[in-house]
N, C-alpha and C positions, 0 to 999 in steps of 0.2 A: 396515803396510798393503801390500797386494799391488799391484805395478805393473800397471796395466791393459794395458800393452803386452805383458806376458808371458802374458796370458790367451789360450788357443788359440782360433782363429777357426773356427767350424763350416764344413765344406767346402762346404755349400750356400749360404753367405753370400757375396755378391760381394766381390771385393777392391776396397776403396774407396780411390781415388786423388784427391788434390787437387793441382792445379798452381797455382802462384802466380807472377805476373809484375807488374812495377811499372806498366806501361802497355801499351796495345795500339795503338801508332802503326803506320804502314805501314813496316815494316822487316824485315830478315832474321830476327832473333831472334824477333820477334813472329809472323811468318808460320810459322816452325818450330813455335812453341808451339801456335798455333791448329790447324795441320795435325795435330800430335801428339794433342791432346785430342779432336779430332773423329774421327780414325782409331781411337784407343784406345777410344772410346765404343762402337764397333761390335764390339769383342772380347767374346766370351761370358765371363761371370764377372768383368767389370770394371764398376765404377761410378765414372765419371770426371767431375770438375767443375773449372772454372777460376775462380780468384780474381784480380782485377786492381785496381789503383788506377784513378782516373779518367784519361781520355785527352782531350786538347784541344791545339790549336795547329796550325801550318801543315803539320805532317808527316802529317796524315791519321789515320784511325782504322780499325781492323779490328773494332771492337765490333759493327757490324751483322752481320758474318759469323758471329760467335759467338752473337749474340742470335737468329739464325735457328734455332738448335738450342734448343728449349725447356728451361729449367732448367739450362743448361750454365754460364752466367756469373753470378758475384756480384761486385759492386763494393764495395771498401773505400775510402770517401772520404778517409781520413787517410793512405793509402798513396800518397805523392807522391815524385817523383824527386829534387828538391832536398833537401839535408840540412837538416832543420828539427827540432831536438831534441824539442820538445813534440809536434809532429805525429808524429814517429817513435815516440815512446813510446805515443801513442794507437794508431798502427797496430800496434805490437807487441802491445798489449793486445787489440786487436780480433782479430788473427790467433790469438792464444792462446785466446781465448774461442771462436772459430769452430772451431778444431781440437778443443778439449775437448768441444764440443757434437757435432760431426760424427764424431769418433773415426775418422779415416782410418787405413788401414793404411800408406799411403805418402803423404808430402808431397814434391812434386817442384817445386823452385824454379827461377826463371829471372831473369836480370838482377841488377844490383848491389844496389839497395836491397831488393827483394823477396827476393833470395838471402840477405842477412844477416838481416833481420828474420824472414823465413819460417823459417829454420833454427833461430834462437833460440826462436821461438814453438813450433815443433814439439818441441823438446827440453822446453820447459816443460810442454807438453801430453802428454808421454810417447808421441809418435808412434813406432811401431816402426821404420820405415824412412824415412830422410830422404835425398833425392837432390838434387843441384844440377847444373844444366847450365851449363857455361862456354861461352857463345856468343862471347865475346871477352875479352881481358885487361882487368882493371881497373887494372893497373899496368904500367909500362914506360917506354921512353925518350920517349914522346910527352907526358910531363908531368913536373913538377918533383919534387924529392926529398921535400918535405913530403907531397905528395899520395901519392907512392908508398909512403912509410913508413906513412901512415894506412891505405891500401887493403890493403897486404900484411898489416898487423897485423889488420885486420878479417877478412880472408880466413883467416888462421891461426886466429883465434878461432872463426870459424864452422865451420872444418874439424873442430873438436872435436865438433861436433854433426851431422856429415855421415857417413852410412853409405857413400855412393858418389858419385862425380862422373861425369857424362856430358860428354864434350868433342866439339865438332864437328870438331876437327882434333887430330892428335897433337902439334902445336906447343903447344897449350894444356897438355897433360900435362907436357911438358918444362919449360915456364915455371913451372908451379905447383910441380913437384917442386924445381926450382932455387931457388924462393923459400921452401922448407921447408914447403909446404902439402900435407898428405896423404902417402900412400905409393903406390908404383907400382901395387899391386894394387887400389887404390881407384878407378882410372880406366878408363873404357871409351869408345872412340870410336864415335859413332853419327853418320854423315854426315847433314846437314840435308836430308832428302828433300823433294821437291816433285812436283807433277803434271807428268810429263814430256810427256804427249801434246801439249798445245798448242805446246810448244817443238819437239818432234820434227817436227811438221807445219808449223812456221813457214816461210814462203816469202817472197821479196821481193814486196811488194804495191805495185804502181804507185800505187794510190789512196792508201794510207797515206803513201807518200813524197811524193806531190803535196800532200797536206794539210799536210805539214811543210815544204813549199817545197823539196823535194829533187828534183833532176832525174836522168834516167837515167844521165848520165855522172858523177855525183858519187860519190866514194868516202866512204862514211858510217862514221865511227868513233864508236861509242856509248860512253856512260858512264852507268851506272845507280847513283845514289847520292844520298842526301839532301845538300842544299846547306848543309853544316855544316862546322866545322873538322875537320881530320885526314882528310878523304875524298880529298884530293889535287887538288882543282880548281885551287888556286893553282899547283901545279906544271904542270898542263896548260896554263893560261893563259900561264905563263912560257915554255913550250916551243912554244906554238902558232905564233908568227910564223915560227920556223925551219922548222917542219913544213910550213906553208903555202907557203913559198918553194920547198921541194923537191917538194911534192905539191899544186899549186895547186887541183886539183879536189876536195880534201878538205873534208868538212863534219863538224863535231863535233855529235853529237846528245846533249844532256845531259838525262837523264830523272830527274826528281825535283824537289823544292822544299825550301825551308828559309829560315832567317833571313838567309843570305848571298846570296840571289839578286840583290838590287838591286846589291850591290857587284860581283858577278861580271859582271852585265850592263853596268855602267858601265865596268868594266875592259876588257871585250871591245870596247866602243865606242871607248874611249881608244886602244886598240891598232890600231884600224882593221880589226877582224876580224868586224864584225857579220854580214856575209854568210856567214861560215864557221861560225857557231854557231847552233844551234837549241835553245832552252830549252822543254821541253814543260810545265814546271810539274808539279804533283802529278797523278799518274795512278793509277787503281785497278789492283791486281795483274792483273786480267783483261786489261788492255791491254798488259802487258809482252811477251807472246809476239809480238804483231803488231809492236811496236816493235823487238824483237830481229830479227825477220825483215827489217826495213828496213835493218839494219846490215850492213856487210861485215866488221867485226871489232869487238871490244870491248876497252876498256882499263879497268883498275881500279888506282888509285894510292893506296889508303888506307894510312895509317900506323898503323892500329889496327883489326884485324878478326880474328875467330876463323878463319872461312873464308868469304870473300865469296860470298854466294848468287848474285850476278850472274855469277860465273865459270862454275859448272856450268850455269846457265840458258843462257848464250850457247853453251857447248859442246854442250848438248842440241840446239840449233838448227843445229849444224854450223858455228858461227862461231868462228874462232880468237880467242885472247885475249892481251893483253899486261898484265902485272901487276907491281907492286912485289913484291919478295921479302920479304913481311911476314907474320909469323904463319903461318897455314895455307895461304896462296896457293899455295905450291909443291907442295901435295898434290893439286891439280887442274890448275894451270898447270904442266905438265911441260915444262921448257925444251927447245925444239927438237923437241917432239913434239905438244903441244896448243897451244903458244904460246911466248911469250918472257917470261922473268923479267928484271927490271931492278932493280938496286940502288936502294934508296930515295934519291931526290933526284938521281939521275944523269940529268940532262936530255939530255945528249949521247947517251947510250945509248937513252933513250926516243925521241928524234927518229929515231935510226938504225933502231930496230926498227919504228916506225910506217912509215917509208919502205920498208923491206924487205917487210913484209907488204902494205903498201898498193899496191905495184907488182908483186906476184907473186901472181896469182890462183891459180896451181897450188899454191903453198905454202899459201895460205889454205884451199883445199879439203882438202889433205892433213892439216893440223893439225885442221881442223874434223871430219874423219872420225874421226881418232884420239880426239878429245875426246868425240864423240858416243858412240862405243863404250864408253868408260870410264864416262860418266854413266849410260848405260842399265843398267849393271851395279850401280853404287854408289848412285844417288840416287833411286830410286823412293820415293814416299811410303810405300808399303806395307812396304818393307824397313825404313825408319826405325821405323814403328809396330811391326812384328814384333820388331825388335831391342829396343825399349823394353819391350814386353810380356814378352819372354824375360828381360830384366834384372830386372823387377819380381818375376817368379816365382822367379828364382834367389835374389834377395836375401831374399825372404820365406821360402824354403826354408832358406836359411842361418840365418836368425833362429830358425826353428822348431827346427832341429837344435841350435843353440847353447843353446837354453832347455831341451832335454831332459837329464835327469840321466844321467851316465855309468853304464853297467851295473856298473862297478867301484867306483862311489862307495859309501862306507859308508852304510847305511840308519840313519835316526834311530829 
């Protein structure tokens, strides 16, 4: 029986691309995926659709953004984030049937669960090209040995069905290769682009600051992250008292929500720091540029992140950054040029770097200008979309070339 993936596609038929993601919460990987599919849909010769599991909970949803584009989004109810073997088998079957019916040329997966099940289903459905984007590591020092063993094994298995990997930072390539996943030529870095204009035009807005209870003399240090483990809020709270003693006019603006909010608010109160912290709760992505404009600098202390989207967003607004040297952070937080890198967990260095930037307006401006220039070049949404489109065409061309018989092959 002839493999349907080897059947030549007529040149007039659009290239059919299906993206698959586990859920569409308000987060960097999800915003990247939504921007990608919407942008790719505008490319001539592409027919692009997005498949997601259901989205619910305190972290918000991007489903309305995608649903505003008719026919773009399909929901697979059995595709859920927790490991649930029976549900996972149902999701695998649903994806396989969907791929067999739709016959995509490219399946492009995102996130852990959708990445594993989507790639297996694509193989079972004989999809010609299968791509997986590594938005962040699924294994590493942030979790125990058993979890790392399981996730590495799953990624090695899924790599057998992967034509190519897209990574948001070169750090992901190094980690995957070190774990024995894929080969060097299978990885391409595509920075996670976003709409720069709202950030480039962001300015300090007295009205926004007043709404947040921020006064003109306050030094505003922002942090944009879901209130969940591994995002570094615990380290910030542990360092905050020392920072406040050295920079008493400082105010920490925490943008985001999540299951740990009540605990963080209680800890802030217990430390007597309530007046120094502002919790915005969940805000729509459209409000982020205005909030970044209200900041003087941004910190990002995540212990697990492919490339923190908040860093280039802040730099686009001309705000310097301080980040833990984790995963791909050092590819945008260039130490001593766009901000300061700090070793993970080094609270003494964190306090010192916040004090230096917080008390030196000239240095903040210099770092911000360097960062803004870099982001203008590397992070436009259109560049991300163009890079993905070029990758699809290259991989499809490689597939077509590989399926052609050699002119030196003996004829039967």
